C-alpha positions as MATLAB code, in Angstrom:
seq = 'MTPLTIALDASTYTGSVALLRGGVVLASRDAAMRGEREERLLPAVADAMKEAGARPEDIQAVVCGAGPGSFTSLRIAASIAKGVAMASGASFSCVSSLALMVAAAIPVPGRYLAALDAMREELYVSLVEVAAGGIVVAATRPEVITAALLEPRATRDDATPLGPGLRIDSRPQAAALARIAPALVTPVSLASWEPQYGRLAEAQVKWEATHGRPLLAR';
ca = [
      25.693    4.944   -5.210;
      22.087    4.759   -3.753;
      19.975    1.648   -4.749;
      17.641    2.540   -7.120;
      14.260    1.533   -5.892;
      10.727    1.201   -7.286;
       8.073    0.971   -5.083;
       3.792    0.391   -6.064;
       0.687    0.165   -4.188;
      -2.641   -0.549   -5.522;
      -4.751   -0.931   -2.098;
      -7.595    1.173   -3.624;
      -8.883    2.091   -6.899;
      -6.452    4.319   -8.042;
      -2.650    2.125   -8.395;
       0.780    4.142   -7.878;
       4.182    3.859   -9.378;
       7.383    5.829   -8.258;
      11.093    5.038   -9.101;
      13.242    6.517   -5.711;
      17.245    7.037   -5.306;
      17.155    7.541   -1.637;
      14.563    9.568   -0.600;
      14.748   11.556   -3.904;
      11.531   10.598   -5.966;
      12.968   10.495   -9.637;
       9.411    9.442  -11.434;
       5.520    8.992  -10.249;
       2.272    7.391  -12.119;
      -0.824    6.806  -10.865;
      -3.227    4.113  -12.596;
      -7.036    3.416  -12.390;
      -7.498   -0.193  -10.992;
     -11.134    0.058  -11.553;
     -13.910    0.314  -14.538;
     -11.105    0.425  -17.351;
     -10.922   -1.970  -20.299;
      -7.305   -2.841  -19.566;
      -4.859   -3.604  -16.779;
      -3.208   -0.184  -16.494;
      -0.483   -0.529  -13.654;
       1.895   -2.211  -15.671;
       2.025    0.624  -18.499;
       2.351    2.889  -15.717;
       5.365    1.227  -14.104;
       7.079    0.851  -18.126;
       6.501    4.937  -18.325;
       7.787    5.572  -14.894;
      10.828    3.768  -15.564;
      10.826    6.016  -19.054;
      11.072    9.520  -17.469;
      13.585    8.039  -14.616;
      15.511    6.519  -17.555;
      16.060    3.096  -15.872;
      16.148   -0.185  -17.166;
      15.080   -3.281  -15.222;
      18.560   -3.997  -14.630;
      18.987   -1.160  -13.161;
      16.490   -1.790  -10.198;
      17.964   -3.010   -6.970;
      15.083   -3.060   -4.683;
      11.301   -3.415   -5.111;
       8.663   -2.008   -2.328;
       5.274   -3.151   -2.580;
       2.264   -2.469   -0.456;
       1.226   -4.458    1.630;
      -2.440   -3.694    2.147;
      -5.021   -3.546    3.327;
      -7.538   -3.038    0.593;
      -9.037   -4.021   -2.435;
      -8.288   -7.865   -3.227;
      -8.226   -7.766   -7.082;
      -6.040   -4.491   -7.123;
      -3.748   -5.684   -4.179;
      -2.758   -8.850   -6.757;
      -2.493   -6.660   -9.583;
       0.251   -4.830   -7.483;
       1.847   -7.789   -6.185;
       2.439  -10.137   -9.119;
       3.521   -6.644  -10.872;
       6.383   -6.161   -8.139;
       7.822   -9.563   -8.359;
       7.851  -10.138  -11.927;
      10.297   -6.841  -11.751;
      12.061   -8.316   -8.524;
      12.748  -11.367  -10.570;
      13.535   -9.901  -13.850;
      16.141   -7.419  -12.217;
      17.184   -9.523   -9.193;
      16.312   -6.801   -7.100;
      15.304   -7.033   -2.940;
      11.879   -7.725   -2.482;
       9.930   -5.596    0.537;
       6.510   -4.481    1.900;
       5.156   -1.496    3.393;
       2.033   -1.503    5.336;
      -0.227    0.934    2.531;
      -2.300    2.690    5.133;
       1.444    4.307    6.486;
       2.119    5.085    3.095;
      -1.333    6.554    3.083;
      -0.172    8.616    6.161;
       3.184    9.458    4.962;
       1.639   10.657    1.391;
      -0.518   13.825    3.399;
       3.131   14.657    4.825;
       1.600   15.688    8.296;
       2.968   17.357   11.228;
       4.365   14.997   13.771;
       1.760   13.031   15.894;
      -0.401   10.002   15.897;
      -2.583    9.140   13.105;
      -5.573    6.904   12.777;
      -5.442    5.639    9.214;
      -8.560    4.439    7.582;
      -9.494    2.732    4.207;
     -12.901    1.631    3.322;
     -13.552   -1.985    4.002;
     -17.171   -2.159    2.578;
     -19.872   -3.537    4.861;
     -20.114   -0.341    6.518;
     -16.118   -1.448    8.049;
     -12.976   -0.087    7.963;
      -9.721   -0.794    8.223;
      -7.318    1.013   10.131;
      -3.709    1.591   11.693;
      -2.612    3.793   14.384;
       0.437    5.605   12.539;
       2.862    7.810   14.823;
       4.862   10.768   12.007;
       8.253   12.132   13.514;
       9.722   15.519   12.687;
      10.050   15.727    9.182;
       6.855   13.903    8.289;
       8.832   11.000    8.667;
       6.247    7.965    9.198;
       8.067    5.786   12.026;
       5.226    3.701   13.371;
       2.393    1.656   12.398;
      -0.084   -0.909   13.998;
      -0.522   -3.850   12.329;
      -4.240   -3.475   10.353;
      -7.208   -4.286   11.928;
     -11.280   -4.138   10.694;
     -13.513   -1.736   12.951;
     -16.859   -0.742   12.252;
     -17.219    2.770   10.596;
     -19.206    3.988   13.938;
     -15.760    3.630   15.688;
     -13.511    5.497   13.968;
     -14.406    8.893   15.969;
     -14.590    6.922   19.229;
     -10.845    4.947   18.742;
      -9.186    8.048   17.282;
     -10.304   10.048   20.418;
      -9.077    7.026   22.815;
      -5.695    6.977   21.257;
      -5.321   10.781   20.956;
      -5.301   10.345   16.920;
      -6.524   12.536   14.001;
      -8.421   10.533   11.656;
      -6.615   10.333    8.102;
      -7.944    9.099    4.941;
     -10.257    9.338    2.024;
     -13.013   11.763    2.702;
     -11.678   12.043    6.655;
     -10.375   15.041    8.298;
      -7.151   14.780    6.357;
      -8.172   13.432    2.976;
      -5.256   11.020    1.526;
      -4.731    8.054   -0.010;
      -1.784    5.437   -0.273;
       1.042    6.798   -2.727;
       4.143    4.805   -3.691;
       5.961    8.135   -3.885;
       5.039    8.377   -0.037;
       8.025    5.780    0.784;
      10.104    8.654    0.604;
       9.031    9.460    3.993;
       8.881    5.770    5.531;
      11.390    5.020    8.006;
      13.491    1.991    7.266;
      12.487    0.021   10.051;
       8.869   -0.055    8.617;
      10.177   -1.260    4.700;
       9.865   -5.332    5.640;
      12.419   -7.920    3.853;
      10.069  -10.983    2.663;
      10.183  -13.934    0.457;
       9.721  -13.138   -3.504;
       7.729  -16.740   -3.694;
       5.612  -17.095   -0.617;
       4.868  -13.330   -0.162;
       1.089  -12.272   -0.542;
      -0.416   -8.769    0.673;
      -2.575   -8.256    3.583;
      -5.947   -8.550    2.044;
      -7.607   -7.722    5.380;
     -10.653   -9.972    4.746;
     -11.588  -12.631    2.101;
     -12.536  -11.944   -1.402;
     -16.727  -11.084   -1.836;
     -16.474  -14.500   -4.294;
     -14.848  -16.407   -1.911;
     -17.422  -15.408    1.104;
     -20.151  -16.431   -1.053;
     -18.692  -19.567   -2.243;
     -17.996  -20.704    1.343;
     -21.687  -19.416    2.712;
     -23.531  -21.737   -0.534;
     -21.340  -24.824    0.165;
     -21.073  -24.404    3.825;
     -17.220  -24.899    4.022;
     -14.015  -22.868    3.502;
     -12.837  -23.409   -0.094;
      -9.084  -23.344    1.134;
      -8.021  -24.387    4.577;
      -7.132  -21.805    6.833;
];
């Protein structure tokens, strides 16, 4: 039987979870990651599993959105994903959140410049290629550019800007894993993997500026 997979992403202030079997989404939920009095993503995981009729021991694969994006939200999703993998003994993999964002839009085949807010008038971007059927087949490593460079970069790469508030409005969705080519889902170490935060947390930046030295060795 095709493995039961649980996917999570929380690269923005709205997290998501989905249960999939092959290319079929059995259940999905969204969860606010900011402005709430309690953590919402783990209850969303429980709700999605209940709808799918799945128990922790039924899960055979866990896939977590790798970012870049919101530091705190990414850490919450990663912690939950690792906990589910440990409890179920499932395999553990990651996938670019920017690739999930493109896949969520179900775009026509072509090239897209996926972009998420990186604050400070900057963007996280990745050049993503979509093949027939809306399947994402390639994505470059995320990088940070100034917001003013988005359109020139898209023109240079013959790509359509895609992201929240852009020409094609979209955000990462865990259920979009169904339209991600298997080659873009990367097995990683459950013990040592961390999301691609894109940049240091704001609190760490301020601490290092105050103390004149790195908080952690890099």
